[in-house]
C-alpha positions as CSV (number, residue, x, y, z in Angstrom):
1,M,-58.5,-6.1,-54.3
2,E,-59.5,-9.7,-55.1
3,T,-62.2,-8.6,-57.5
4,E,-59.7,-7.1,-59.9
5,S,-57.9,-9.0,-62.6
6,E,-55.1,-11.2,-61.4
7,P,-52.2,-9.3,-63.0
8,Y,-53.5,-6.1,-61.6
9,V,-53.8,-7.6,-58.2
10,R,-50.3,-8.9,-58.3
11,L,-48.8,-5.6,-59.5
12,T,-50.7,-3.6,-56.9
13,T,-49.7,-5.9,-54.2
14,L,-46.1,-5.8,-55.1
15,R,-46.1,-2.0,-55.3
16,S,-47.7,-1.8,-51.9
17,L,-45.4,-4.4,-50.4
18,H,-42.3,-2.6,-51.8
19,R,-43.5,0.7,-50.3
20,I,-44.3,-0.6,-46.8
21,V,-41.1,-2.6,-46.6
22,A,-39.1,0.5,-47.5
23,D,-40.9,2.3,-44.6
24,L,-39.8,-0.6,-42.3
25,N,-36.2,-0.2,-43.2
26,A,-36.3,3.5,-42.9
27,A,-37.3,3.4,-39.2
28,R,-34.4,4.4,-36.9
29,S,-35.6,2.8,-33.6
30,L,-37.4,-0.3,-32.4
31,A,-40.5,1.7,-31.5
32,G,-40.5,3.3,-35.0
33,T,-40.1,-0.1,-36.6
34,L,-43.0,-1.6,-34.7
35,Q,-45.2,1.4,-35.6
36,A,-44.2,1.0,-39.3
37,V,-45.3,-2.6,-39.1
38,V,-48.8,-1.9,-38.0
39,E,-49.2,1.1,-40.2
40,G,-47.9,-0.8,-43.2
41,A,-50.4,-3.7,-42.6
42,V,-53.2,-1.2,-42.5
43,S,-52.2,1.2,-45.3
44,G,-50.6,-1.3,-47.6
45,L,-52.3,-4.6,-47.2
46,G,-55.9,-3.6,-47.0
47,Y,-56.8,-4.2,-43.4
48,E,-58.5,-1.7,-41.0
49,A,-56.7,-2.8,-37.9
50,A,-53.3,-4.3,-37.0
51,V,-51.5,-5.2,-33.7
52,V,-48.0,-6.2,-33.0
53,N,-47.6,-8.6,-30.0
54,L,-43.9,-8.6,-29.1
55,V,-42.3,-11.5,-27.2
56,R,-40.9,-10.4,-23.8
57,P,-37.8,-11.8,-22.2
58,D,-40.0,-14.0,-20.0
59,G,-41.8,-15.5,-23.0
60,D,-45.1,-13.7,-22.7
61,L,-46.3,-11.4,-25.5
62,V,-47.1,-7.7,-24.9
63,V,-49.0,-5.4,-27.2
64,A,-46.3,-3.1,-28.5
65,A,-48.0,-1.3,-31.4
66,V,-51.6,-0.8,-32.6
67,W,-53.1,0.9,-35.6
68,E,-56.8,1.1,-36.6
69,I,-58.7,3.1,-39.2
70,G,-62.0,4.6,-38.0
71,A,-65.1,5.4,-40.0
72,S,-63.8,8.8,-41.0
73,G,-60.5,7.4,-42.1
74,G,-58.5,8.7,-39.1
75,S,-56.9,6.9,-36.3
76,D,-59.1,6.0,-33.4
77,D,-57.9,7.2,-30.0
78,A,-59.4,4.1,-28.3
79,I,-56.6,1.9,-29.7
80,G,-54.4,3.2,-26.9
81,S,-56.2,1.1,-24.4
82,M,-54.7,-2.0,-26.0
83,L,-51.1,-0.9,-25.6
84,G,-49.3,-2.8,-22.9
85,Q,-51.7,-5.6,-22.5
86,V,-50.0,-8.9,-21.9
87,G,-51.0,-12.4,-23.0
88,S,-49.3,-15.5,-21.6
89,R,-47.2,-17.6,-24.0
90,E,-49.4,-20.6,-23.1
91,S,-52.6,-18.9,-24.1
92,W,-51.0,-17.8,-27.4
93,D,-49.8,-21.3,-28.2
94,R,-53.2,-22.8,-27.5
95,L,-54.9,-20.2,-29.8
96,L,-52.4,-20.7,-32.6
97,N,-52.6,-24.4,-32.4
98,V,-56.3,-24.6,-33.1
99,G,-56.1,-22.3,-36.2
100,E,-55.8,-23.2,-39.8
101,C,-52.3,-22.9,-41.3
102,W,-52.2,-20.8,-44.4
103,G,-48.5,-21.3,-45.1
104,S,-46.7,-19.3,-42.4
105,L,-50.0,-17.6,-41.4
106,V,-52.5,-18.9,-38.9
107,F,-56.2,-18.2,-39.4
108,V,-58.6,-18.8,-36.5
109,P,-62.2,-18.8,-37.7
110,H,-65.0,-17.5,-35.5
111,E,-66.2,-21.1,-35.0
112,R,-63.0,-21.7,-32.9
113,A,-63.1,-18.5,-31.0
114,W,-63.6,-20.5,-27.8
115,A,-59.8,-21.1,-27.8
116,S,-59.1,-17.4,-27.1
117,S,-58.3,-17.0,-23.4
118,V,-59.5,-14.0,-21.3
119,D,-55.8,-12.9,-20.8
120,L,-55.3,-12.3,-24.5
121,P,-55.5,-8.7,-25.6
122,S,-58.9,-7.7,-27.0
123,W,-59.6,-4.9,-29.5
124,G,-60.0,-1.5,-28.1
125,G,-61.3,-0.1,-31.4
126,R,-64.6,-0.7,-33.1
127,G,-66.0,-4.2,-32.9
128,A,-68.8,-5.5,-35.1
129,D,-71.4,-4.6,-32.5
130,E,-70.1,-1.0,-32.5
131,L,-70.5,-0.4,-36.3
132,P,-73.2,1.9,-37.6
133,P,-76.5,0.2,-38.6
134,D,-75.8,0.5,-42.4
135,E,-72.4,-1.1,-42.0
136,I,-73.8,-3.9,-39.8
137,D,-76.3,-4.6,-42.6
138,Q,-73.4,-4.7,-45.1
139,W,-71.4,-7.1,-43.0
140,A,-74.3,-9.3,-42.3
141,A,-75.3,-9.4,-45.9
142,A,-71.7,-10.3,-46.9
143,E,-71.6,-13.1,-44.4
144,D,-75.0,-14.4,-45.6
145,W,-74.3,-14.6,-49.3
146,H,-70.5,-15.0,-49.7
147,P,-68.7,-18.1,-48.3
148,D,-65.4,-16.1,-47.7
149,A,-67.1,-13.2,-45.9
150,W,-65.1,-12.0,-42.9
151,H,-66.8,-12.6,-39.6
152,S,-66.2,-10.1,-36.7
153,D,-64.7,-12.9,-34.6
154,D,-62.3,-14.2,-37.2
155,C,-58.6,-13.8,-36.4
156,L,-55.6,-13.8,-38.7
157,F,-52.1,-14.0,-37.3
158,A,-48.7,-13.7,-39.0
159,P,-45.9,-14.9,-36.7
160,M,-42.6,-13.0,-37.1
161,Y,-39.3,-14.7,-36.8
162,S,-35.7,-13.6,-36.7
163,L,-33.2,-14.9,-39.3
164,G,-32.1,-17.4,-36.7
165,G,-35.7,-18.8,-36.3
166,E,-36.5,-17.1,-33.0
167,L,-40.1,-16.0,-32.5
168,L,-40.0,-12.3,-32.1
169,G,-43.7,-11.6,-32.1
170,V,-47.1,-12.0,-33.7
171,L,-48.7,-9.6,-36.2
172,S,-52.5,-9.7,-35.9
173,V,-54.7,-8.1,-38.6
174,D,-58.5,-7.7,-38.7
175,R,-61.4,-6.5,-40.8
176,P,-60.2,-6.6,-44.4
177,R,-61.6,-3.6,-46.3
178,N,-63.3,-5.7,-48.9
179,G,-65.1,-7.7,-46.1
180,R,-63.7,-11.0,-47.2
181,R,-61.0,-13.4,-46.1
182,P,-57.8,-12.7,-48.0
183,G,-57.1,-14.6,-51.2
184,A,-53.9,-16.3,-52.3
185,W,-52.1,-13.1,-53.2
186,G,-53.3,-11.3,-50.1
187,R,-52.1,-14.2,-47.9
188,E,-48.8,-14.3,-49.8
189,A,-48.3,-10.5,-49.4
190,L,-49.0,-10.7,-45.6
191,A,-46.6,-13.7,-45.2
192,M,-43.8,-11.8,-47.1
193,F,-44.5,-8.7,-45.1
194,S,-44.4,-10.5,-41.8
195,Q,-41.1,-12.1,-42.9
196,Q,-39.6,-8.7,-43.7
197,A,-41.1,-7.3,-40.5
198,G,-39.4,-10.0,-38.4
199,I,-36.1,-9.1,-40.1
200,A,-36.6,-5.4,-39.5
201,I,-37.6,-6.0,-35.8
202,G,-34.6,-8.2,-35.3
203,N,-32.3,-5.6,-36.9
204,A,-33.9,-2.8,-34.8
205,R,-33.4,-4.9,-31.6
206,L,-29.8,-5.5,-32.6
207,R,-29.3,-1.8,-33.2
208,A,-30.8,-1.0,-29.9
209,E,-28.6,-3.5,-28.2
210,M,-25.6,-2.2,-30.0
211,Q,-26.5,1.4,-28.9
212,R,-26.9,0.3,-25.3
213,A,-23.7,-1.7,-25.5
214,L,-21.9,1.4,-26.9
215,V,-23.3,3.5,-24.1
216,R,-22.1,0.9,-21.6
217,F,-18.8,0.7,-23.3
218,E,-18.3,4.4,-23.3
219,R,-19.2,4.6,-19.6
220,E,-16.8,1.7,-18.8
221,Q,-14.1,3.5,-20.8
222,Q,-14.8,6.7,-18.9
223,T,-14.6,4.8,-15.7
224,L,-11.4,3.0,-16.8
225,R,-9.8,6.3,-17.9
226,A,-10.8,7.9,-14.5
227,S,-9.4,4.8,-12.7
228,E,-6.2,4.9,-14.7
229,E,-5.8,8.6,-14.1
230,S,-6.4,8.1,-10.4
231,F,-3.8,5.3,-10.3
232,R,-1.3,7.4,-12.3
233,Q,-1.7,10.3,-9.9
234,A,-1.5,8.1,-6.9
235,F,1.6,6.3,-8.4
236,E,3.4,9.4,-9.6
237,Y,2.7,11.7,-6.6
238,A,3.0,9.1,-3.8
239,P,5.3,10.3,-1.0
240,S,7.1,7.0,-0.9
241,G,8.7,5.0,-3.7
242,M,6.6,3.1,-6.2
243,A,7.7,0.7,-8.9
244,I,6.1,-1.7,-11.5
245,T,8.0,-4.8,-12.5
246,E,7.0,-6.9,-15.6
247,L,6.5,-10.6,-14.9
248,H,6.4,-11.8,-18.5
249,G,8.1,-11.2,-21.8
250,V,11.5,-9.9,-22.7
251,S,11.3,-7.3,-19.9
252,S,10.5,-9.8,-17.2
253,G,12.0,-8.7,-13.9
254,K,12.8,-5.2,-15.1
255,L,11.4,-2.0,-13.6
256,T,9.2,-0.7,-16.3
257,R,7.8,2.2,-14.4
258,V,9.0,4.1,-11.3
259,N,7.9,7.3,-9.6
260,D,9.9,10.4,-8.7
261,A,10.0,9.5,-5.0
262,L,11.9,6.3,-5.7
263,C,14.3,8.2,-8.0
264,R,15.0,10.6,-5.1
265,L,15.2,7.8,-2.6
266,L,18.0,6.0,-4.5
267,G,19.5,9.1,-6.1
268,R,19.1,7.6,-9.6
269,P,17.4,9.1,-12.7
270,R,14.3,7.4,-14.0
271,A,16.0,6.2,-17.2
272,S,18.7,4.5,-15.1
273,L,16.3,2.7,-12.8
274,Q,14.2,1.4,-15.7
275,R,17.3,-0.5,-17.0
276,H,17.6,-2.4,-13.7
277,S,15.7,-4.8,-11.6
278,F,15.5,-4.9,-7.8
279,A,17.8,-7.9,-8.0
280,D,20.5,-5.7,-9.5
281,L,20.1,-3.1,-6.7
282,V,19.7,-5.3,-3.6
283,H,22.6,-5.9,-1.2
284,P,24.2,-9.3,-1.7
285,E,23.3,-10.4,1.8
286,D,19.6,-9.6,1.1
287,E,19.2,-11.5,-2.2
288,S,17.6,-14.6,-0.7
289,R,15.2,-12.4,1.3
290,L,14.2,-10.6,-1.9
291,R,13.7,-13.8,-3.9
292,R,11.2,-15.1,-1.3
293,V,8.8,-12.2,-2.0
294,S,9.6,-11.2,-5.5
295,A,6.9,-13.3,-7.3
296,E,4.1,-13.2,-4.8
297,N,2.4,-10.9,-2.4
298,G,4.9,-10.4,0.3
299,R,7.0,-8.0,2.4
300,A,10.7,-7.7,3.1
301,E,13.2,-5.4,4.6
302,V,16.3,-5.1,2.3
303,R,19.1,-2.8,1.4
304,L,19.1,-1.2,-2.0
305,A,22.1,0.4,-3.7
306,R,22.2,4.2,-4.1
307,R,23.9,6.0,-6.9
308,D,26.6,7.2,-4.5
309,G,27.6,3.6,-3.7
310,G,25.9,3.4,-0.3
311,Y,23.0,1.2,0.6
312,L,19.6,2.3,1.9
313,W,17.3,0.2,4.1
314,V,13.9,0.0,2.6
315,Y,10.7,-1.9,3.3
316,L,9.3,-3.5,0.2
317,R,5.6,-4.4,-0.1
318,N,4.7,-6.4,-3.2
319,S,1.3,-6.9,-4.8
320,V,0.7,-9.1,-7.8
321,V,-1.7,-7.5,-10.2
322,A,-3.7,-9.9,-12.3
323,D,-6.9,-10.2,-14.3
324,T,-9.2,-13.0,-15.2
325,T,-8.1,-13.2,-18.9
326,E,-4.3,-12.8,-18.8
327,G,-3.5,-14.0,-15.3
328,T,-0.6,-12.3,-13.5
329,R,0.5,-9.2,-15.3
330,F,2.9,-7.2,-13.2
331,L,4.3,-6.7,-9.7
332,L,3.4,-3.4,-7.9
333,T,6.0,-2.6,-5.3
334,H,5.8,0.0,-2.6
335,V,9.2,1.1,-1.4
336,E,9.3,2.8,2.1
337,D,12.5,4.4,3.5
338,I,13.2,2.8,6.9
339,E,16.8,3.9,7.2
340,D,16.2,6.0,10.4
341,R,14.1,3.2,12.0
342,K,16.6,0.6,11.0
343,R,19.5,2.7,12.4
344,H,17.6,3.1,15.6
345,E,16.9,-0.6,15.8
346,L,20.5,-1.5,15.2
347,Q,21.5,1.0,17.9
348,L,19.2,-0.6,20.3
349,A,20.3,-4.1,19.3
350,H,23.9,-3.1,19.7
351,R,23.3,-1.7,23.1
352,A,21.6,-4.9,24.2
353,S,24.5,-7.1,22.9
354,H,27.5,-4.8,23.6
355,D,29.1,-3.2,26.5
356,A,28.2,0.5,26.7
357,L,31.6,1.6,28.0
358,T,34.0,-0.3,25.8
359,G,31.8,-1.2,22.8
360,L,32.9,-4.9,23.1
361,P,30.4,-7.8,23.0
362,N,28.9,-8.3,26.5
363,A,28.5,-11.5,28.4
364,A,25.2,-12.4,26.8
365,E,26.6,-12.0,23.3
366,L,29.7,-14.0,24.3
367,R,27.4,-16.9,25.4
368,T,25.4,-16.6,22.1
369,R,28.6,-16.9,20.0
370,L,29.8,-19.9,22.1
371,R,26.4,-21.5,21.7
372,L,26.6,-21.0,17.9
373,R,30.0,-22.7,17.8
374,L,29.3,-25.6,20.1
375,C,26.8,-28.3,19.8
376,D,25.5,-30.9,22.2
377,C,27.2,-33.9,20.6
378,P,30.3,-34.8,22.7
379,P,33.5,-35.9,21.0
380,G,33.6,-39.6,20.1
381,A,29.8,-40.0,19.7
382,D,28.4,-41.5,16.5
383,G,28.9,-39.0,13.7
384,A,30.9,-36.6,15.8
385,D,34.0,-36.8,13.5
386,A,32.1,-35.5,10.5
387,P,30.9,-32.0,9.7
388,H,27.2,-31.5,10.1
389,A,25.2,-30.9,7.0
390,P,22.9,-27.9,6.8
391,G,19.6,-28.8,8.5
392,D,21.3,-31.3,10.9
393,P,20.1,-30.3,14.4
394,R,23.6,-30.8,15.7
395,G,25.1,-28.4,13.2
396,Y,24.4,-25.0,11.9
397,G,25.5,-24.8,8.2
398,L,25.9,-21.0,8.4
399,T,28.5,-18.6,7.4
400,S,27.2,-15.9,9.6
401,Y,24.4,-15.5,12.2
402,E,22.2,-12.7,13.4
403,S,22.5,-12.1,17.1
404,P,19.2,-12.1,19.0
405,Y,20.2,-8.7,20.1
406,G,20.9,-7.5,16.5
407,G,24.0,-7.3,14.5
408,S,25.8,-10.2,12.9
409,F,28.8,-12.4,13.6
410,D,31.0,-14.0,11.0
411,T,31.4,-17.8,11.6
412,G,34.2,-18.1,9.2
413,G,32.4,-19.0,6.1
414,Y,32.2,-22.8,6.8
415,E,29.6,-25.3,7.9
416,H,29.6,-26.4,11.5
417,V,32.6,-28.6,12.3
418,H,32.8,-30.1,15.8
419,A,35.0,-28.2,18.2
420,V,37.2,-30.7,20.1
421,L,39.8,-30.2,22.8
422,P,43.4,-30.3,21.5
423,D,45.2,-33.6,22.1
424,E,47.7,-33.0,24.9
425,T,49.9,-35.8,23.4
426,A,49.9,-34.6,19.9
427,P,53.1,-33.0,18.4
428,P,53.1,-29.2,18.6
429,D,53.4,-28.9,14.8
430,L,50.4,-31.1,14.1
431,E,48.1,-29.4,11.6
432,G,45.2,-31.8,11.9
433,R,42.0,-31.4,13.8
434,G,43.4,-33.1,16.9
435,G,45.9,-30.3,17.5
436,R,43.6,-27.3,17.0
437,G,40.6,-26.1,18.8
438,L,38.6,-23.2,20.2
439,A,40.7,-21.3,22.7
440,V,39.0,-19.4,25.5
441,V,41.5,-16.9,27.0
442,F,40.2,-15.4,30.3
443,C,41.8,-12.0,31.2
444,D,41.6,-10.5,34.7
445,L,43.3,-7.1,35.3
446,D,45.7,-6.8,38.2
447,G,45.9,-3.5,40.0
448,F,42.7,-2.1,38.5
449,K,41.0,-1.8,41.9
450,S,43.7,0.5,43.3
451,I,43.4,2.8,40.2
452,N,39.7,2.9,40.7
453,D,40.0,3.7,44.4
454,R,42.8,6.3,44.0
455,F,41.7,8.2,40.9
456,G,38.0,7.6,40.7
457,H,35.6,5.8,38.4
458,S,36.3,8.1,35.5
459,A,40.0,7.1,35.5
460,G,38.9,3.4,35.8
461,D,36.6,3.7,32.9
462,A,39.4,5.3,30.8
463,V,41.7,2.3,31.7
464,L,39.0,-0.2,30.7
465,I,38.4,1.6,27.3
466,E,42.2,1.6,26.6
467,V,42.5,-2.1,27.5
468,A,39.7,-3.0,25.2
469,R,41.3,-1.0,22.4
470,R,44.6,-2.8,22.9
471,L,43.0,-6.2,23.0
472,Q,41.2,-5.7,19.8
473,H,44.5,-4.7,18.1
474,V,46.2,-8.0,19.1
475,V,43.6,-10.5,18.0
476,R,42.9,-11.8,14.4
477,E,40.0,-10.7,12.3
478,G,37.1,-13.0,13.2
479,D,38.2,-13.6,16.8
480,T,36.0,-12.3,19.6
481,V,37.0,-9.9,22.4
482,A,34.2,-9.6,25.0
483,R,33.9,-7.9,28.4
484,L,32.3,-10.0,31.0
485,G,32.0,-7.2,33.5
486,G,34.2,-5.3,35.9
487,D,37.8,-5.9,34.9
488,E,37.3,-9.3,33.3
489,F,37.6,-9.9,29.5
490,V,37.4,-13.0,27.4
491,V,39.0,-13.7,24.0
492,L,37.7,-16.5,21.7
493,A,40.2,-17.7,19.1
494,D,39.1,-20.6,16.9
495,G,41.3,-23.0,15.0
496,V,44.5,-22.5,17.1
497,G,46.8,-25.0,18.6
498,R,48.3,-25.0,22.1
499,D,51.4,-23.1,21.1
500,E,49.4,-20.5,19.2
501,A,47.1,-20.0,22.2
502,R,50.1,-19.5,24.5
503,D,51.6,-17.1,22.0
504,L,48.2,-15.2,21.8
505,A,48.2,-15.0,25.6
506,G,51.7,-13.5,25.6
507,R,50.8,-10.9,23.0
508,L,47.7,-10.0,25.0
509,R,49.8,-9.5,28.2
510,N,52.4,-7.5,26.3
511,A,49.6,-5.2,24.9
512,I,48.1,-4.6,28.4
513,T,51.1,-4.1,30.7
514,P,52.7,-1.0,29.1
515,P,51.8,2.3,30.9
516,M,48.8,4.2,29.7
517,R,48.1,7.9,30.2
518,V,44.9,8.8,32.0
519,D,44.1,12.4,33.1
520,S,47.7,13.5,32.5
521,R,49.1,10.8,34.6
522,A,50.7,7.4,33.7
523,V,49.1,4.4,35.2
524,R,49.8,0.7,34.7
525,V,47.8,-2.5,35.2
526,G,48.8,-6.1,35.0
527,V,46.8,-9.0,33.8
528,S,46.3,-12.7,34.8
529,L,45.5,-15.0,31.9
530,G,43.9,-18.4,31.8
531,I,43.7,-20.5,28.7
532,G,40.8,-22.9,28.4
533,W,39.4,-24.9,25.6
534,A,35.8,-25.3,24.4
535,G,34.6,-28.5,22.9
536,C,31.3,-29.8,21.6
537,G,29.4,-31.5,24.4
538,M,30.6,-29.0,27.0
539,S,28.2,-26.4,28.6
540,I,29.0,-22.8,28.3
541,D,29.3,-22.4,32.0
542,E,31.8,-25.3,32.0
543,V,33.9,-23.6,29.3
544,L,34.1,-20.3,31.1
545,H,34.7,-21.9,34.5
546,T,37.6,-23.9,33.1
547,A,39.3,-20.8,31.7
548,D,38.5,-18.9,34.9
549,E,40.1,-21.6,37.1
550,R,43.3,-21.6,35.0
551,M,43.5,-17.8,35.2
552,Y,43.3,-18.1,39.0
553,L,46.0,-20.7,39.0
554,E,48.3,-18.2,37.3
555,K,47.1,-15.4,39.7
556,R,47.9,-17.5,42.8
557,S,51.2,-18.6,41.5
558,R,52.3,-14.9,40.9
559,S,51.0,-13.7,44.2
560,G,52.7,-16.3,46.4
561,G,49.9,-18.8,46.8
562,N,47.0,-16.5,47.6
563,G,44.7,-14.4,45.5
564,N,45.3,-11.1,47.3
565,G,49.0,-10.5,46.8
566,P,50.8,-7.4,45.6
567,A,49.3,-7.6,42.2
568,G,45.9,-6.9,43.7
569,G,42.9,-9.2,44.3
570,R,40.2,-10.1,41.9
571,S,37.8,-7.4,41.3
572,H,34.4,-8.1,39.8
573,R,33.1,-4.6,40.3
574,R,32.4,-2.7,37.1
575,A,34.0,0.7,36.9
576,G,31.6,3.6,36.3
């Protein structure tokens, strides 16, 4: 090509370059692009052999494509032996550093062949020692008489870079067809071709990465769709209620998604539930319990309002759903119906804290309510005249409490105020604290034992049930009527004065003494009453003992000085 005139050489070179670059851009895969590079170097640039050494992720270079023209003009099958050979990056750098720089090309003459390491790929095609005798003579003659003759150990490399300057590989060409080292136009053509080859390889790699990314994306989308469908089915067809609550935006706190089970549980249509939040549906007494678990993983037993106006006990289990990019997204709530279990628990708790016969609070519950009302600080101690603030160990700061046996007791809606004994010297109409206290009225039935003995335990039980009913009709709302056992009852009345306590005792007596009908017969019992007072600093046993002693004073006075008069002695035996 170099022996022709300069314009012809340029035109021919440009035509060849245009054709082989077009072939590069027409390749549809990385392997096709690499093959187009070596074939273009051989067919379009006038070399008999070309190799592409591609940079691997670890930095070493591997033979990725080879093309060589044999004596007959066809491809030699022996070139396959070079494919896959790996040369270390260090060996390649040493070889390229000893060569002559022809612009972007590197030429390593045979005199510097010592720099080639044994781990670098070697030609699997025909070397100079494998040429026919006539061709060997031609090559030897060319080397002898022309200074630019190509030697069989000469090497010419064209590094290929991406647009970002990253080394993608090295194009190695050998044995120019004219037997000489390439001239200026040949070098320029090879440099331009290697530049375009680098761009084509970079684009091919990018397309391959994009295709792999698209495959991965499609697989992830399929997995995501399958996961979403699994979640949808698990959510919609769950046997228990499920709800999703938004945590951000204008719908924060609202139920944005509910399943059919929750709709059936609360008797509300889906559209109605999605306009509410759990805070709108929860029982007022359970609001604080709901708030403690509404924005974090937590569990709570609360009552939710049904459409019919009733409340249903449910067990809420919350899970905060979040991702790494957006943080917390929504709250997933599992709603389990525990109405039957709660009813059973309340029944068991009621049995533990209430008398099975009369339904009144039992002795243990009476002591619990007294313990709630009384503190250990005696009257007159420092700070005893002031109400205790919430959190003070001497006070309670509660408007209601939950019995250890279950159920609740209304404390009157105020913080703990010291209970003091009424001042005996205070005027009867005094409305201040000194004239009012916690009255403890001890009631012991008179004549109950004889009814029990004459008519049997069933008649005695009927009498006790009727007495309990009458006592409850007399007291105020918030007062306590408890059965200690046998025929003994206790009434707690808070915030009453001495006259009010005596009036209460009179009304209790008047309620008990009228005849009552039991098994078609009229029976009558009397009652002995003792009024005691409970004050902070007193023990519960002391409070009950004081009221009991005063009841006995009345019983002795009515029976002529002994406790076993006509009215009947004290009976602690429980009927039934």
